[in-house]
N, C-alpha and C positions, 0 to 999 in steps of 0.2 A: 934669328931665322930671316933669310932673305927671300925675295920673290922667286928666284930660281929654284929654290928648294920646296916650294909649295906647289900643290897640284892645281891644274887649270880646269879640272873636270868637276862637274856637279855630282853630287851624291843623291840618288833617288831612293826614297822610301815609300812603300805602298802598302795598303791594307785592303780589306774586302769592301770598303765604302766608296769605291771609285774615286778615292782620294789619294793624291800623290804629294809628298813633301819633297821639294827639290832644295837641298842645301847647297849654296853657291859659294864659289871660291872667291876669296879676296886676298891679294898679295900683300898681306900685312899680318905680322905675328898676332896670334889670339883671335883673329877676325874670320879666318877660314871656316865656313860651315856655320857661322853664327847669323848669317843673313840668309833669308830664304824666300822661295816662291811657293805658292799653294796651286795645284791643279785639281779641279773637280770635273769628272766626266760622267756623272750619274744623271743627267738631265740636260740642262745647258752645259756646255763645255766652257769652263771659267778658269782663267788665270788670275790669281789674287796676288798683286805686287809683283815687280819684275826685277827687283834687286838693282845693284849699282850698274852703271854702264860698263865697267871693266868685266863683269861677269855675264854680258849678254851672249856672247858666243857659247859659253858653257850652258846657259839656259836654253838656247836655241837647239843645241845638241841634245840635252835632255828631253825637250818636247818631242823631238824626232824619235828619240829611243823609245818613248812611251806612246808613239803613233799618234801624236796630236798634231794634225795638219790644218785644223780649223778651230777658231774661238768664237764663241758667241759674245763674250764680254772679256775685256781686261779691266780688272777692278783695281783701283789704287786706294789703299787705306789712308795714305797721307803722302806728301811730297818731300819728305826727307830723302836725300839722294841714295841712302841704303835701300830705300824701298821703291823709288821711282827712277832712279838714274838711267836705267836702260830703256825707258819707255819709247824713246824715238826709234830705236832699233827694232823693238817688238812691235810697234805700231806699223812700221814698214813691212815686217815679215808676215803680219796678219792683217792685210789691208782693208778688210771688211769688218774687223771687230771694233766696236765702239769702245773708247776709252772713257771710263767712268771715274769721276773724281769729285771732290768738294767744289762747289761753285767758285769759291775764292781762290782755288788752286788753278783754275783754267788759265788765266793770264800768265802764270808762272811756266806752265808747260809750253804754251805758244812761244814765249819769249823767256827762256830759262836763265838769262845772264844774271839777273839779280839773285836769283836762287843760287846759282853756282858761286857767285862772289860771297854771298852770305855763308855758304858751306865752307869755303876756304877759310873765312875768317874765324868760323866757330870750330872747324875740325882740323885745319891745318894739313899735315901729311896724311892724315886718314882720308881727307877729301880726295887728295891726289890718288891714293890707292883705289878709291871708289871710281874715279874717273868723272869727267864732266857729263852733263846731261844735254842730249840733243833735243831740238824742238819738235813738237807735234803739231800738225796741221789743225787749225781750229775747228774745222767741220768734223773732224774725227772725235771730238770730245763731247761727252754728255754729262751734264751736272747730275750728281747722285741723287739729288732730290726730285729729279724728273724721270727716275727709272720707272717703267710701268712693266712689270713682269710677274707673272703668277708664281714664279719659281724663286725669285730673288727679292729680299727686302734690304734696303740700304738704310742705316740708322746713324744720324749724326752723333759722333762721340768725341767732342772736343776735350781738350785737358792736356793730353800728351802733346798735342798740337791743335792749333785753331782749326786747321783744315783736315781734320781726321774724321773718317767714316768707317764704320764696321758693316759687315755684310752677312746676312743669314740665308741659307739655303736649306730648307727643311730643318733638321735638328742640329745642323752644323753652324757655328758662329766663327767666322773670320775676324778676329778682333784686332789684327794689327798690334798696336801697342796700348790699346785701351785697357787691357787686362794686365799690363805689365810685362815683364820679361820672364819666361819660365823655362828652365833647363831641367830635363828629365834624366834620370840615370838608370842603368840596367837593372838595378836592384829594386826599382819602383820609387825610390826616393826622388825628390825634386827640389830645386832651388827656385825661389819666386822672388823677385825684387821689383820695386816701382821703376817706371821708365820716366825719369824726371829731367828732360833737357831744360835749358834756359829758354824762355820763361815757362814755368810750370804752375798751372792753375788748379789748386787743390779742390775747391768747392765745384768747379766745372768737371773735373775728372770724377768726382763722386757722383754727381748727377748722371754722367754718362754711364757709369757702371749700373746705377739703378735702372737706367733706361734699358740697358741690355738684360738685366734680370727679369724685366717685365715680360720678355719674350720667352723665358724658360728654355734656353738652349740647352742641349744635352752634351755637345762635343765642342770644346773651344780649340780653335787653331791660332796659335800664336805666330806673330812675325818673327819673334825670337823666343823659342824655337820649339816646334813639335806640337803635339796636341794631348789633351786630357779629356777624359770621358765625363768627368764630373764638373761640368761647365759652371753650374750655378754655385757649387761649393768653392771653385777656384775664384770666381768673381768676388764672392763675399770675402774670401780669404784676403784677396788683393785690397779690398776695400778697407778691412780692418788693419791691414799692414800700413797703408797710407796714413790712417788716423794714428797708429803708433809712432810712425816716423814724425809726424807733426808734434806729438808730445815730446819726443826726444829732442827736437831742435827748438822748440819754443824758449827754453832758457837762454839760448844763444841769440835768437831773434830780439829778445828783449834788451840785449846789450848793444845791438847794432841797428843802423837805420834800416827800416823796413821799406821795401819798394812795393807799394800796393798795385 
C-alpha cells in the first residue's frame, strides 16, 4: 500500500462522556489509525497527545469538526514522535494552551533536533512517515510535576519511556503506553500486548502500573488505541502479562550478555 491510497482524514469516535478519540492517518501500511489523540470536553478542555507531525492538519480538521476552538491544556504522555511530533503546529494553533510534559522532555521540545535524529536512527522509514517535529517556545511548556489543577492529576509513569506521564481526570485515565497497547474488536474481544521499545525497564514499568492502580481509575484511554471500562482489571492484566513475558525470555537471557 502506498501513501496515495491512504486516507488523510482523521476518524473521530465519540461517546456520552464528553470524550473523543481521534484516530490519526499515517501514510505507512499498517499504521493508519493506530496512532491517536484524545480530547476531553467535560470540564477543562484537554487534548492528550497530538500524534505525528504528518497528521497535524488532519488533527486540526478533526478538532474543528467537534467545535474545539480553545484548549485549557495540551498534555503529552511522552515524546516519542508518534505521540508528540505535531506539537509545534498544535501549540501555534492554540497559542494560549500550556503544553504539559515530563520535566526531562522540555529541552527536547524546545530543540527537537536530537529527538528527530534518534527517531530516524531507531525507526528509519517509519520516522519519515511520521514527519519531523517542530520546536515549541520554552515559555509555553509546563513541567507535569508542577500542574496545579483540581480537575487534573499528573502521574509519573516511566518504563515505556523515562519521560512518560499519565493523566487522570475524574475516573478517566489517559495512560499513553503505560498500560501497554490494546486493540479492541467489534465482538468485545481485545488484543493486549506490552509496549517495549529499546530500552525497556521492567521493574520501573511495574512500579508505574502499581502507582496508577492506587488511583482506582474506572476507564483507561490508551494511546494505541481506544478505551476500556474496566481500567483496574486491564492494568492488572497488563502487569501479569509483563511478568509472563519475562518468564518466557529468561532462558534466552541466560545464554546472552545482559545489559543491565
